C-alpha positions as CSV (number, residue, x, y, z in Angstrom):
1,M,-12.9,-4.3,35.3
2,V,-10.1,-6.1,33.5
3,V,-8.4,-4.3,30.6
4,V,-6.9,-6.5,28.0
5,K,-4.0,-5.0,26.2
6,P,-3.6,-6.1,22.6
7,K,-0.3,-7.6,21.6
8,M,1.9,-5.1,19.9
9,V,4.1,-7.6,18.0
10,V,2.3,-10.5,16.3
11,T,3.1,-13.1,13.8
12,M,1.3,-12.9,10.5
13,K,0.6,-16.3,8.8
14,L,-0.3,-16.6,5.2
15,E,-0.1,-19.6,2.9
16,G,0.4,-19.8,-0.8
17,T,-0.5,-22.7,-3.1
18,C,1.4,-22.5,-6.3
19,A,-1.3,-23.4,-8.9
20,S,1.1,-22.8,-11.8
21,H,4.5,-21.1,-12.6
22,S,2.8,-17.7,-12.4
23,R,-0.4,-18.2,-10.2
24,T,-0.3,-18.4,-6.5
25,D,-3.5,-18.8,-4.4
26,I,-3.1,-17.1,-1.1
27,R,-5.0,-18.0,2.1
28,V,-5.0,-15.8,5.2
29,R,-7.6,-15.9,8.1
30,D,-10.8,-17.0,6.3
31,L,-9.9,-15.2,3.1
32,A,-8.5,-16.2,-0.3
33,S,-6.8,-14.2,-2.9
34,T,-5.0,-14.9,-6.1
35,I,-1.7,-13.4,-7.4
36,D,-1.0,-14.0,-11.1
37,E,0.7,-12.6,-14.1
38,P,-1.2,-11.2,-17.1
39,L,-1.6,-13.4,-20.2
40,E,1.1,-11.5,-22.1
41,R,3.6,-12.7,-19.5
42,G,2.5,-16.3,-19.5
43,G,0.0,-16.1,-16.6
44,S,-3.7,-16.7,-16.6
45,N,-4.7,-13.2,-15.5
46,K,-6.6,-14.4,-12.4
47,G,-5.4,-11.7,-10.1
48,L,-2.9,-8.8,-9.6
49,S,0.7,-9.5,-10.4
50,P,3.1,-9.6,-7.4
51,T,4.3,-6.1,-8.1
52,E,0.7,-4.8,-8.6
53,T,-0.1,-6.5,-5.3
54,L,2.6,-4.5,-3.6
55,M,1.3,-1.2,-5.0
56,A,-2.3,-2.2,-4.1
57,A,-1.1,-2.8,-0.5
58,L,0.3,0.7,-0.5
59,I,-3.0,2.1,-1.6
60,G,-4.9,0.1,1.0
61,C,-2.5,0.9,3.8
62,T,-2.6,4.6,2.9
63,N,-6.4,4.6,3.1
64,T,-6.5,2.7,6.4
65,I,-3.8,4.6,8.2
66,C,-4.8,8.0,6.8
67,H,-8.4,7.5,8.2
68,R,-7.0,6.3,11.5
69,V,-4.7,9.3,12.0
70,A,-7.4,11.7,10.7
71,E,-9.8,10.4,13.4
72,K,-7.1,10.6,16.0
73,N,-6.6,14.3,15.1
74,G,-10.3,15.1,14.8
75,V,-10.2,15.3,11.0
76,A,-13.3,14.1,9.2
77,I,-12.6,12.7,5.8
78,R,-15.7,13.0,3.6
79,D,-14.3,11.3,0.5
80,M,-10.9,9.9,-0.4
81,K,-9.2,8.4,-3.5
82,V,-5.7,7.1,-3.7
83,R,-3.7,6.2,-6.8
84,V,-0.1,5.2,-7.4
85,E,2.2,5.8,-10.4
86,A,5.4,3.9,-9.9
87,E,8.6,3.8,-12.0
88,F,9.4,0.1,-12.3
89,D,12.9,-1.1,-13.4
90,R,12.0,-4.4,-15.0
91,R,15.6,-5.6,-15.6
92,G,15.4,-7.7,-12.4
93,V,12.1,-9.5,-13.2
94,T,13.3,-10.2,-16.7
95,L,16.5,-11.7,-15.2
96,A,18.6,-9.3,-17.3
97,E,20.5,-8.1,-14.2
98,E,20.1,-7.5,-10.5
99,V,18.4,-4.3,-9.7
100,E,19.1,-2.6,-6.3
101,I,16.0,-0.5,-6.3
102,P,13.2,-1.9,-8.5
103,F,10.9,1.1,-7.9
104,P,13.2,4.1,-7.9
105,N,10.4,6.7,-7.9
106,L,6.8,6.5,-6.9
107,T,4.1,9.1,-6.7
108,L,1.2,8.6,-4.3
109,Y,-1.8,10.7,-5.3
110,I,-4.1,11.3,-2.3
111,D,-7.3,13.2,-3.1
112,L,-9.6,13.9,-0.2
113,S,-12.5,16.1,0.8
114,T,-12.5,17.5,4.4
115,D,-13.5,20.5,6.4
116,A,-10.2,20.4,8.3
117,D,-7.9,23.4,8.4
118,D,-4.3,23.3,7.0
119,A,-2.7,22.7,10.5
120,A,-4.8,19.7,11.2
121,L,-4.3,18.3,7.7
122,D,-0.5,18.8,8.1
123,R,-0.6,16.6,11.2
124,V,-2.5,13.9,9.2
125,K,0.1,14.0,6.4
126,R,3.0,13.8,8.9
127,E,1.5,10.9,10.8
128,L,0.6,9.0,7.7
129,A,4.3,8.9,6.8
130,M,5.1,7.9,10.4
131,F,2.6,5.1,10.8
132,C,1.9,3.4,7.4
133,P,3.9,0.2,7.5
134,V,3.8,-0.5,3.8
135,S,5.0,3.0,2.9
136,K,7.8,2.7,5.5
137,V,9.0,-0.5,4.0
138,I,8.9,0.9,0.5
139,R,10.7,4.1,1.5
140,A,13.3,2.0,3.4
141,S,14.0,0.1,0.2
142,G,15.4,3.3,-1.3
143,T,12.3,4.2,-3.3
144,R,11.7,8.0,-3.5
145,V,8.0,8.4,-2.6
146,N,6.4,11.7,-3.6
147,E,3.0,12.5,-2.1
148,V,0.7,14.7,-4.1
149,W,-2.3,15.8,-2.0
150,T,-5.3,17.3,-3.6
151,V,-7.7,18.6,-0.9
152,S,-11.1,19.9,-1.5
153,R,-13.2,21.6,1.1
154,P,-17.0,21.5,0.7
């Protein structure tokens, strides 16, 4: 039997077509997505703004990695919701002045239902921080990320 090892470093390829000054149509694999600004900022409101897309990526990555590390640690997640509240210094996007850390503080709310004990859940929390690439990039930018976990046990 031949075992094929997956590549550990890959090149991601995405393409953006700039439909207007605010709208970008993104293609990746066989998927399409639109990034746009809301009407009040001169966009056509056809998709999340670039900064909302970043926060949505954090939510999606948190979900995926949390489930993966939970499974690895024998933790069954029955239900999960994730939300983000981010402090956003808009001086940079308004071109008022350069901002070193556009999102100085961010709170990631993770609500989940599980039968797991506290020790197993602590491993999941620790490994989520270790392995979520979007969270790691955001933290490395200087953003203070506060995680608020609400755990219910059926």
